[in-house]
N, C-alpha and C positions, 0 to 999 in steps of 0.2 A: 770412502767413493763417496760419490754425488749420486740419489737416489735417481729412478727417471723420475721428468717433470710428467704430473697427471694432468688432466684438462675435466677439469667436474664437465657432467653433463649435466647440458640442460634442463632445467624443468620442464616436466610436460605441461602441457597449457590446460587451465583447470577451464573445466566442461562444464560451459552454464549451467544454470539452475531451469532458464528460459530460454526457450528461443521459437518464437515469432513470426510467420512474412505471410503478411493476407497479402494478397490482388485483389482483393475486393471485398468488402461485404455490403447486402444492400436490403431494407424491409421493401418487399412490391418492387417499386419500381422507381425507391427513392436511393441511389446509392449511398449510405453514410461512411464509407471506407474506402480509402484507397490503395496504396502500394504503401504498408508501413511495416519495416522492420523493427524488431524490438527483442532486447537480449536482457538477460539481469543473471551475473553474477554472485555465488554462494554470499551471502550478507551484503548484499547493496540495497541500498535505498535509492529508488528512482521515483519520478512525480510525475505527473501526465497533466501538464497545466492548458487549461482552453475554456473557451464558454461554453456555457448549456449546447448542448448539441451538436458540437464536434467529435462526436463516436469514443469519447475517452472509456465510459460505463462499456460500452460498446465492446470497446477491446478489452474492457476487464471479465466480461461474461464470457471472451472468446478463450481465454486466456485459462479460466476456471471451467472450460469445457461446459457451462449452464446454457451453451451458442455453440452448435458445431454448423451451421449454416452460412460456408463463408469459403472463398477460394484462395485456399492457401496450405501452409504448412503449421503445422504447432508440435515443438517440442518440448509435452512436460508430464509428469505425473501426478496429476487430479489428487491422488492420497498422500502430497505431502503439500497441497495447501490448502490456505482457512481463506475467508471473507468476512468481510466487516460492512454492513451495508451502511447506507447514509441514513437509515432508522434503524436503530436498535433490533425490532425487531424480535421483542422479547415476548414468549407464551405467558397472558396476564394469570393463568391459572396458576402457576408454577413459581415455587421462592428462585433465589438471587441463585444460591447453588443449584435448583434444580434445573435451570436453563442455560448454566454455560457448560454442566455435564449430561445433559439431555440427550437419549439416544433413544433408539427404537425399542431397546429390549428394554426401556428404563433403570437400570443399572448404570451407575460411572464411579469412575474413581475419588473416594469423597475427601481423600488425603491431597491425591491430587488439584481438585477444587478449590479444599480450604486455601492449598498454596496460593490463587493465584487470584483467590479472594483476596489473600493480604496484599499481594503483588501489586494491585489494580486499587488498594486503598480503599476497601472496601469492610474493612474487618467491623463486625457485629449486623453486616444487615444479610448475613447466606441465608438467614429464614424471610427474609423482606419482602411482601409482592411488590413487581411492579409497580404498582399503583403508590408506593410509598416512596419510590427512589423522585431525583430530579431527572434531570434532561442528560445532564452529566455522568450522573452513575448509573445512569442507563444503558448510556455508551462504553460507562467501562466495563460493564456487563458484559454488552457486544463483545470488547474486545478480548476479557478472557476467555469465550467461549469461543472465539477463533483461533486462540492459543494453546485451548484443547486437546486436542489433537495431536498437537508435537508439528506445525507443519515447518516448514524449509523456507516457506513464502508465503505472505501473509497479504491480500489484496485488503485495499479501502479505498471505499466510495462515498468520498466528501464524505469523512466520519463527522468530519467535526463541524459541519456549515449551520447547524440548529441549533448551537450555543452559543453564549457570550463570548465577546472577545477573551475577558478573562482566564473563563472558563477552555477557553479554546487554546491559550497557550500551555496550564497548567494539562491540558491533553495532549499536546505535543510533546512536554518535554515526557510524560509517561511512557506514551509509544516510541519515544528512543530510547531509553530508558531498559523497557520489555526488549524490544530488536536486540542490544545488547545483551542483556540477559540471557537471553532465548537463542543467540547467534540465528537468526535467521533474516531472508532480505523483506525488505518491503515494496509495496507497488503501489503507490496514490495516487488517487484521480481527485482534482482539485481544481478551483478557481481562483483560488488566494494566492498570487506571485508570493506574496510572504510566507508562506505558508510551507512554497515549495521549493524555497531557496531556504528554509531552517531547516525543511526537514531531510535534503538531501543529495545524495551523491552527483547526482542527475538529475538536469527537471529539460523532459521532451517537449516543446511547444507544438501544438496539433492544432493546424487553421482548420478552416470552412468548410463544411460539404463541399466533397467527399474529404475528409478526413485523413492529414497526411502530417507524417515530422516533419514541420518547417524550420526547426532550429533546437539544436540539442546545450545545452548550457551546464558545465562540469564546475562544480563548484568545493573545489579545493580548499575547503577547510576543514581542521578538524573539530571535533565535538569534542567538549560541550563546546556549542555557538554563543556569541553573544548578540542581540536581536539588532544592536544597538551598531554593530561592523560596517565600519565605510565601504569594507566591501560587498556584503551583502547590500547593500546601496548601491552602489553599481550595476551587482547583477541585475537587479532590479530593475535598472534602468535597462540593461542590455532585451533582458524578457517584454518588457513592456513594448520595445523599439521591435522584438521579435513578435508580438499580437500584432504590433498594425502594419508592419510588412504582409503580414498573412491575411489582411485585412480583418482581423477576426472581434478587432476594437475600434 
């Protein structure tokens, strides 16, 4: 006897890790952001691409709830968010390990910190002070510190802008490896077209003030990626065209 046909129930929609809807953001009389809608799914990597002054870093501060003075709605959980700034912002009197695990009560999980030091390639530097580190090493410490609280979303504000090109490439690959290992989403601010495309599932091109999303580019390429891939070169052309159309270059 034939069994009755069973129709599978559709999978429930995945709730966004982040849902930000900005109607406007101003500093005094200067309107910095216009209407912006930004969503991130768990594990997704998104870059905000655009020139200095277009509102990219301001968007990150809104997401992190470091600035709540805007018109709009934000759905996120700040305790699930880590932040890596453009400068490492290490405390010079603390060691690498202490900077990574720093907390107000001065207690931290030493085993977890040791694991993060190994993951970011700084074995042997746990006791070193920041003055003994190169710029790239200091930013590795900052990334480890951002991961220490086990976030689901890591925000990065032009984290590799102050290092040389070779170090930048190594740090980009490290960041992708860490995102995969820790199963976290990334929201990256950058003005580097190649960096945005190499890292991201989606690239949002931000236009000049008031900043708005003028183009979304989906990068449908598997990881790990080849920087010489012709498809990345074609997307680079699209990104530059979008920047030019938005009158930001």
